[in-house]
Backbone as a printed PyTorch tensor [residue, N CA C, xyz], in Angstrom:
tensor([[[ -7.6750,  25.3500, -15.0100],
         [ -7.5140,  24.8470, -13.3380],
         [ -6.1730,  23.8830, -14.5790]],

        [[ -5.4590,  23.4640, -14.0830],
         [ -4.6510,  22.6880, -14.5350],
         [ -5.0590,  21.4220, -14.8000]],

        [[ -3.7420,  20.8890, -14.9530],
         [ -4.2340,  19.4400, -15.9940],
         [ -2.9980,  18.6630, -14.9950]],

        [[ -3.4180,  17.6760, -14.0760],
         [ -2.7640,  16.9660, -13.5030],
         [ -2.4920,  15.6240, -14.1550]],

        [[ -0.9650,  15.0030, -14.4780],
         [ -0.2140,  13.5470, -15.3980],
         [ -0.3850,  12.9470, -14.8060]],

        [[ -0.7150,  11.8300, -14.6710],
         [ -0.3060,  10.8070, -14.2210],
         [  1.2030,  10.3530, -14.5730]],

        [[  2.1170,   9.8540, -13.6260],
         [  2.8500,   9.1460, -14.2370],
         [  3.5490,   7.4830, -13.3010]],

        [[  4.6760,   6.9010, -13.4080],
         [  4.8190,   6.2830, -12.9880],
         [  6.4450,   5.7020, -12.7960]],

        [[  7.0420,   5.1580, -12.1030],
         [  8.2570,   4.9130, -12.0560],
         [  8.5630,   4.2060, -11.6610]],

        [[  9.5800,   2.7920, -11.4940],
         [  9.5430,   1.7770, -11.2960],
         [ 11.9340,   1.3090, -10.8330]],

        [[ 11.6940,   1.0460,  -9.6550],
         [ 13.1030,   0.7870,  -9.2430],
         [ 13.0930,  -0.2750,  -8.3090]],

        [[ 13.7830,  -1.2710,  -9.2010],
         [ 14.4950,  -1.9730,  -8.5600],
         [ 15.3720,  -2.2950,  -6.9910]],

        [[ 14.5880,  -3.2690,  -6.1570],
         [ 15.2090,  -2.8430,  -4.8640],
         [ 15.0860,  -3.9270,  -4.3410]],

        [[ 16.6000,  -4.1350,  -3.4960],
         [ 16.6090,  -5.3680,  -2.9910],
         [ 16.5560,  -5.4110,  -1.7880]],

        [[ 15.1570,  -5.6850,  -1.2810],
         [ 14.5190,  -5.6470,   0.0670],
         [ 13.6540,  -7.1860,  -0.1480]],

        [[ 13.0940,  -6.9740,   1.5040],
         [ 11.7690,  -7.9000,   1.2710],
         [ 10.9260,  -7.2530,   0.8950]],

        [[  9.4940,  -7.6040,   0.8930],
         [  7.9930,  -6.9670,   0.2780],
         [  8.1230,  -6.5090,   2.2630]],

        [[  8.1000,  -7.1470,   3.2910],
         [  7.8030,  -7.1020,   4.3900],
         [  9.0730,  -5.6670,   5.1160]],

        [[ 10.0510,  -6.0630,   4.6250],
         [ 11.1850,  -5.1460,   5.2540],
         [ 10.8470,  -4.0450,   4.6930]],

        [[ 10.2400,  -3.6480,   3.2210],
         [ 10.7050,  -2.5330,   2.2210],
         [  8.6190,  -2.1430,   2.7600]],

        [[  8.0760,  -2.2580,   3.1770],
         [  6.8950,  -1.9820,   3.1960],
         [  6.6070,  -1.3510,   4.7850]],

        [[  7.3210,  -0.9470,   5.6530],
         [  7.6020,  -0.6250,   6.5310],
         [  8.0310,   1.0880,   6.3680]],

        [[  8.5900,   1.0160,   5.3040],
         [  9.4270,   2.3600,   5.0870],
         [  8.2650,   3.3960,   4.4050]],

        [[  7.0880,   2.9710,   4.0940],
         [  6.0370,   2.9120,   3.1440],
         [  4.8240,   3.5040,   4.0970]],

        [[  4.7170,   2.4810,   5.1170],
         [  3.5560,   2.2310,   5.1700],
         [  3.2670,   2.9570,   7.4610]],

        [[  4.9490,   3.2800,   8.0460],
         [  4.6550,   3.5660,   9.1310],
         [  5.2620,   5.3390,   9.5920]],

        [[  4.8920,   6.0780,  10.2420],
         [  5.3290,   7.4140,  10.1340],
         [  6.8920,   7.3600,  10.2190]],

        [[  7.2700,   6.6130,  11.1020],
         [  9.1300,   6.7970,  12.0240],
         [  9.7040,   5.8750,  10.3650]],

        [[  9.0840,   5.2670,   9.6210],
         [ 10.0930,   4.5640,   8.2870],
         [ 10.1830,   5.6110,   7.1350]],

        [[  8.7630,   6.3060,   6.9210],
         [  8.8480,   7.5570,   6.2670],
         [  9.4620,   8.5540,   6.1190]],

        [[  9.5320,   9.1010,   7.6310],
         [ 10.7230,  10.0740,   8.0620],
         [ 12.0610,   9.6170,   7.6380]],

        [[ 12.6770,   8.4990,   7.5160],
         [ 13.9500,   8.1000,   7.3980],
         [ 14.2790,   8.4290,   6.0020]],

        [[ 13.4670,   8.1220,   5.1880],
         [ 13.7200,   8.9300,   3.7930],
         [ 12.9800,   9.7130,   3.0370]],

        [[ 12.0620,  10.4640,   3.8080],
         [ 10.5820,  10.7170,   3.0180],
         [ 10.6420,  12.0940,   3.0160]],

        [[ 10.4580,  12.1310,   4.3470],
         [ 10.2600,  13.3980,   5.1640],
         [ 11.2310,  13.6360,   6.2520]],

        [[ 11.5320,  14.7690,   6.8390],
         [ 12.1110,  15.3380,   7.9900],
         [ 11.6550,  14.5040,   9.0850]],

        [[ 10.0330,  14.8690,   8.8130],
         [  9.5890,  13.8600,  10.1090],
         [  8.1920,  14.0470,   9.6690]],

        [[  7.1690,  12.8320,  10.0650],
         [  6.1950,  12.1000,   9.9830],
         [  5.3190,  11.5600,  10.6230]],

        [[  3.8230,  12.1400,  11.3170],
         [  3.4250,  11.8250,  12.3310],
         [  2.0070,  11.1780,  11.2710]],

        [[  1.1790,  10.1320,  12.4760],
         [ -0.1260,  10.0210,  12.0020],
         [ -0.9020,  10.4390,  12.7760]],

        [[ -2.1710,  10.0180,  12.3570],
         [ -2.9650,  10.0360,  14.0640],
         [ -4.4610,   9.0090,  12.7070]],

        [[ -5.0090,   7.5950,  13.2060],
         [ -5.4550,   7.1230,  12.4540],
         [ -5.0160,   7.4800,  10.9830]],

        [[ -5.8670,   7.5440,   9.7280],
         [ -5.5050,   7.5890,   8.0610],
         [ -4.9460,   8.7610,   7.9770]],

        [[ -4.5370,   9.8760,   8.7320],
         [ -4.4030,  10.8090,   8.0720],
         [ -2.6350,  11.2460,   8.5930]],

        [[ -1.7200,  11.2840,   8.0160],
         [ -0.4130,  11.0060,   8.5900],
         [  0.0390,  12.5670,   7.9410]],

        [[  0.7900,  13.5000,   8.5390],
         [  1.5690,  14.6730,   8.6710],
         [  2.6900,  14.6420,   7.8970]],

        [[  3.1460,  15.0300,   7.1190],
         [  4.6050,  15.1990,   6.6560],
         [  5.0540,  16.4220,   6.4090]],

        [[  6.5980,  16.6840,   7.4600],
         [  7.1510,  17.9720,   7.8560],
         [  8.1260,  17.5540,   7.1150]],

        [[  8.5110,  18.8360,   6.3680],
         [  9.9980,  19.4390,   5.7940],
         [  9.9500,  21.1140,   5.9280]],

        [[ 11.3510,  20.8710,   5.9640],
         [ 11.8910,  22.5320,   6.6320],
         [ 10.9580,  23.0660,   7.4740]],

        [[  9.9960,  22.9690,   8.1150],
         [  9.2680,  23.3330,   8.9460],
         [  7.7150,  23.5720,   8.4520]],

        [[  8.0270,  23.1160,   7.1290],
         [  6.2600,  23.6560,   6.7740],
         [  6.0900,  21.9090,   6.3200]],

        [[  4.4890,  21.5940,   7.0780],
         [  3.2700,  20.9640,   6.9260],
         [  2.2280,  20.4050,   5.6760]],

        [[  2.3200,  19.3660,   5.3570],
         [  1.4520,  18.5250,   4.4850],
         [  0.6500,  17.4250,   5.2780]],

        [[ -0.6760,  17.6320,   4.8070],
         [ -1.4760,  16.6410,   5.6230],
         [ -1.6530,  15.4510,   4.1390]],

        [[ -2.0540,  13.7920,   4.6160],
         [ -2.2310,  13.3130,   3.3850],
         [ -2.5530,  12.0720,   4.0980]],

        [[ -4.1810,  11.5760,   3.2020],
         [ -4.8530,  10.5160,   4.3950],
         [ -4.8400,   9.3630,   2.9900]],

        [[ -4.7730,   8.1190,   3.9270],
         [ -4.5460,   7.0970,   3.2320],
         [ -5.5770,   6.5630,   2.8350]],

        [[ -5.7560,   6.2200,   1.2170],
         [ -7.0200,   6.1030,   0.9380],
         [ -7.2990,   4.1400,   0.7130]],

        [[ -6.0240,   3.6750,   0.6510],
         [ -5.9780,   2.2190,   0.5440],
         [ -4.5240,   1.7850,   1.1150]],

        [[ -4.6910,   0.3620,   1.2160],
         [ -3.5960,  -0.0590,   1.8860],
         [ -3.7360,  -1.3770,   1.7570]],

        [[ -2.5460,  -2.8960,   1.8040],
         [ -2.6370,  -3.5490,   1.5920],
         [ -1.0400,  -4.4280,   2.1370]],

        [[ -1.1740,  -4.6180,   3.0130],
         [ -0.0590,  -4.8410,   3.9190],
         [  1.3160,  -5.7760,   2.8610]],

        [[  1.8540,  -5.3230,   2.9310],
         [  3.4330,  -5.3540,   2.3230],
         [  3.2530,  -5.6260,   0.6230]],

        [[  2.1250,  -4.9800,  -0.0440],
         [  1.7920,  -4.6910,  -0.6750],
         [  1.8270,  -3.6510,  -1.6510]],

        [[  0.6390,  -2.6970,  -0.8130],
         [  0.7770,  -1.5310,  -1.0530],
         [  0.0260,  -0.3340,  -0.2660]],

        [[  0.5020,   1.2610,  -0.7780],
         [ -0.5770,   2.0300,  -0.0720],
         [ -0.2690,   3.1790,  -1.1830]],

        [[ -1.5110,   3.8190,  -0.7880],
         [ -2.0710,   4.7560,  -1.6570],
         [ -2.1010,   6.0550,  -0.5520]],

        [[ -1.7360,   7.2590,  -0.7230],
         [ -2.2970,   8.2840,  -0.5520],
         [ -2.5410,   9.5610,  -1.0820]],

        [[ -3.3940,  10.3510,  -0.4890],
         [ -4.1420,  11.3860,  -1.3070],
         [ -3.3690,  12.9660,  -0.0910]],

        [[ -3.1680,  14.0050,  -1.4840],
         [ -2.7230,  14.9040,  -0.2010],
         [ -4.3420,  15.5490,  -0.4630]],

        [[ -4.4420,  16.3300,   1.0870],
         [ -5.2560,  16.8300,   1.5230],
         [ -5.8790,  18.0730,   1.0040]],

        [[ -4.5210,  18.5470,   0.8090],
         [ -4.9860,  19.7280,  -0.1140],
         [ -5.7000,  19.8060,  -1.7120]],

        [[ -5.1020,  18.9510,  -2.0440],
         [ -5.8870,  18.4380,  -3.4150],
         [ -7.5380,  18.2280,  -3.6700]],

        [[ -7.9820,  18.0300,  -2.2110],
         [ -9.5140,  17.7830,  -1.7750],
         [-10.4450,  17.4430,  -3.3520]],

        [[ -9.3010,  15.8070,  -3.9680],
         [ -9.6880,  15.2780,  -5.3250],
         [ -8.8850,  13.6990,  -5.0780]],

        [[ -9.3560,  13.0880,  -4.3840],
         [ -9.3040,  11.4070,  -4.2670],
         [ -8.6550,  11.0990,  -6.2460]],

        [[ -8.5820,  11.2180,  -6.6680],
         [ -8.3780,  10.6740,  -8.2900],
         [ -6.9500,  11.5980,  -8.3440]],

        [[ -6.5520,  12.3880,  -7.2800],
         [ -4.9630,  12.7190,  -7.3860],
         [ -4.1740,  12.3800,  -6.3250]],

        [[ -3.2380,  11.1310,  -6.8960],
         [ -2.4730,  10.0840,  -5.2770],
         [ -1.1290,   9.9000,  -5.9210]],

        [[ -0.8490,   9.2430,  -4.7510],
         [  0.6210,   8.9830,  -4.9620],
         [  0.6810,   7.7270,  -3.9330]],

        [[  1.4090,   6.3100,  -4.7080],
         [  1.3190,   5.3390,  -4.3660],
         [  2.5420,   5.0710,  -4.5120]],

        [[  3.1270,   3.8110,  -3.2400],
         [  4.0630,   3.1130,  -3.1850],
         [  3.5480,   1.6620,  -2.9610]],

        [[  3.8730,   0.9760,  -4.4580],
         [  3.3550,  -0.6940,  -4.9080],
         [  4.7050,  -1.4360,  -5.1070]],

        [[  4.6930,  -1.9760,  -4.0720],
         [  5.7230,  -3.6190,  -4.2450],
         [  5.3250,  -4.3820,  -5.1970]],

        [[  6.1250,  -4.5490,  -6.1940],
         [  6.0220,  -5.8450,  -7.3440],
         [  6.9560,  -6.8010,  -7.1060]],

        [[  6.0560,  -7.8820,  -6.4650],
         [  7.5530,  -9.6060,  -7.2520],
         [  6.9940, -10.1040,  -8.1730]],

        [[  8.4280, -10.3910,  -8.5950],
         [  8.4730, -11.3410,  -9.8110],
         [  8.6090, -12.9610,  -9.3740]],

        [[  7.5120, -12.8390, -10.1110],
         [  7.2450, -14.5620,  -9.6530],
         [  8.6760, -15.5380,  -9.9670]],

        [[  9.2500, -15.4470, -11.3480],
         [ 10.4210, -16.6300, -11.3250],
         [ 10.8830, -16.0400, -10.4980]],

        [[ 11.5730, -14.8080, -10.5950],
         [ 13.1010, -14.3810, -10.3480],
         [ 13.4320, -13.9570,  -8.8860]],

        [[ 11.9290, -13.2860,  -8.3820],
         [ 11.9110, -13.3120,  -6.6630],
         [ 11.8500, -12.1170,  -6.4890]],

        [[ 12.3460, -11.4180,  -7.9620],
         [ 12.9770,  -9.7770,  -7.8330],
         [ 12.2380,  -8.9780,  -7.2180]],

        [[ 12.7080,  -7.7350,  -6.1830],
         [ 11.6570,  -6.9900,  -6.0060],
         [ 11.8220,  -5.2680,  -6.8130]],

        [[ 10.5770,  -5.4200,  -7.0690],
         [ 10.8750,  -3.6640,  -7.7870],
         [  9.1630,  -3.6070,  -6.6950]],

        [[  9.8690,  -1.5670,  -7.1160],
         [  8.8400,  -0.4720,  -6.1150],
         [  7.9900,   0.4310,  -7.2620]],

        [[  7.4180,   0.2950,  -7.3510],
         [  6.6310,   1.2700,  -8.2080],
         [  5.7250,   2.2990,  -8.0960]],

        [[  5.8470,   3.2330,  -7.7420],
         [  5.6780,   4.5630,  -7.5260],
         [  4.5320,   5.6260,  -8.6910]],

        [[  3.4370,   5.9250,  -8.7280],
         [  2.6110,   6.2210,  -8.7870],
         [  2.3210,   8.0500,  -8.4320]],

        [[  2.0860,   8.6830,  -8.8790],
         [  2.0890,  10.1990,  -8.7210],
         [  1.5340,  10.7860, -10.0760]],

        [[  1.2140,  12.5420,  -9.7780],
         [  0.3720,  13.1740, -10.6570],
         [  1.3670,  14.3680, -10.5040]],

        [[  1.8460,  15.4640, -11.3000],
         [  2.0090,  16.2160, -11.5220],
         [  1.4790,  17.1040, -12.6430]],

        [[  2.0710,  18.5790, -12.5410],
         [  0.7870,  19.4450, -13.4220],
         [  2.3650,  19.0170, -14.9980]],

        [[  2.0630,  18.9140, -15.7140],
         [  2.5210,  18.6760, -17.2330],
         [  3.7090,  19.4460, -17.2090]],

        [[  4.0450,  20.8070, -16.5900],
         [  5.8600,  21.8400, -16.9700],
         [  5.8310,  20.5810, -15.6030]],

        [[  5.7410,  20.3470, -14.8550],
         [  6.1580,  19.8270, -13.5290],
         [  7.1850,  17.9060, -13.7620]],

        [[  6.2770,  17.6780, -14.7220],
         [  6.6210,  16.0860, -14.5290],
         [  8.1720,  15.2790, -14.2940]],

        [[  8.4950,  16.1760, -14.8480],
         [ 10.5170,  15.7390, -15.0800],
         [ 10.7740,  15.8720, -14.0510]],

        [[ 10.5560,  17.3500, -13.1800],
         [ 10.7090,  17.5760, -11.7940],
         [ 10.4810,  16.7030, -10.8220]],

        [[  9.2730,  16.2540, -10.7130],
         [  8.4000,  15.3770, -10.2630],
         [  9.2650,  13.7950,  -9.9090]],

        [[ 10.1120,  13.3400, -11.2030],
         [ 10.5200,  11.9720, -11.4500],
         [ 11.9830,  12.7500, -10.7040]],

        [[ 12.5650,  13.6280, -11.3310],
         [ 14.0210,  13.9340, -10.1860],
         [ 14.1550,  13.5990,  -8.8930]],

        [[ 12.5960,  14.0400,  -8.4120],
         [ 12.4700,  14.5560,  -6.6180],
         [ 12.3740,  12.7080,  -6.4980]],

        [[ 11.1190,  12.1860,  -7.1850],
         [ 11.1990,  10.7680,  -6.9920],
         [ 12.5890,   9.7250,  -6.7740]],

        [[ 13.3030,  10.2670,  -8.0580],
         [ 14.8180,   9.2450,  -7.8100],
         [ 15.8680,   9.6560,  -6.7440]],

        [[ 15.8460,  10.7760,  -6.4640],
         [ 16.7370,  11.3140,  -5.1880],
         [ 15.9820,  10.2950,  -4.1050]],

        [[ 14.7290,  10.1550,  -4.2430],
         [ 14.2690,   9.9160,  -2.5790],
         [ 14.1180,   8.5930,  -2.6100]],

        [[ 14.1140,   7.6970,  -3.8340],
         [ 14.4510,   6.4750,  -3.8510],
         [ 15.8910,   6.1460,  -3.1680]],

        [[ 16.7280,   6.8380,  -4.1170],
         [ 18.3130,   7.1250,  -3.7170],
         [ 18.4740,   6.4790,  -2.4790]],

        [[ 17.8320,   7.4850,  -1.5930],
         [ 17.9850,   7.8890,  -0.7390],
         [ 17.5100,   6.6490,   0.6620]],

        [[ 16.2500,   6.1430,  -0.2150],
         [ 15.3800,   4.6730,   0.4520],
         [ 16.6830,   4.4110,   0.4880]],

        [[ 17.5070,   3.2600,  -0.2900],
         [ 18.1300,   2.4890,  -0.8900],
         [ 19.1270,   2.5020,   0.0270]],

        [[ 19.7580,   3.9300,   0.1670],
         [ 20.8940,   4.2180,   1.0370],
         [ 20.6620,   3.7280,   2.2790]],

        [[ 19.4840,   4.2850,   3.3160],
         [ 19.2010,   3.4460,   4.2180],
         [ 18.8620,   2.2910,   4.5360]],

        [[ 18.4110,   1.7040,   3.5780],
         [ 17.8670,   0.2390,   4.3490],
         [ 19.2360,  -0.2130,   3.3270]],

        [[ 19.9350,   0.0410,   2.8630],
         [ 21.5050,  -0.7090,   2.4180],
         [ 21.3340,  -1.6270,   1.0970]],

        [[ 20.1750,  -1.4190,   0.6590],
         [ 19.9090,  -2.4350,  -0.5530],
         [ 21.0430,  -1.6000,  -2.0570]]])
């Protein structure tokens, strides 16, 4: 079985945590930058890209702070992806921290994927 490696990326984003959170925790927000379309039924979110579907379950959610998903096909809640909003207490600068897992040979590719997606997000919210 291949080993999944955990990695974290941090992106400074000029937006309020409340506004930013809407883009991770709602299907309409996620479909603006992360997937072509997103639907949710309770804690199960369906992400649609180019006609293919992936389902994820919300493992943890703290309003305006973080949301953590696991892909249902993984069948392992230790493998997840998380959006976490961090606010610097001194400067009030907002950062988005993404935690994800990828197989060793795919980590760089996954990081590039997130960098592209976050560019899309920043473009969407005008940050």
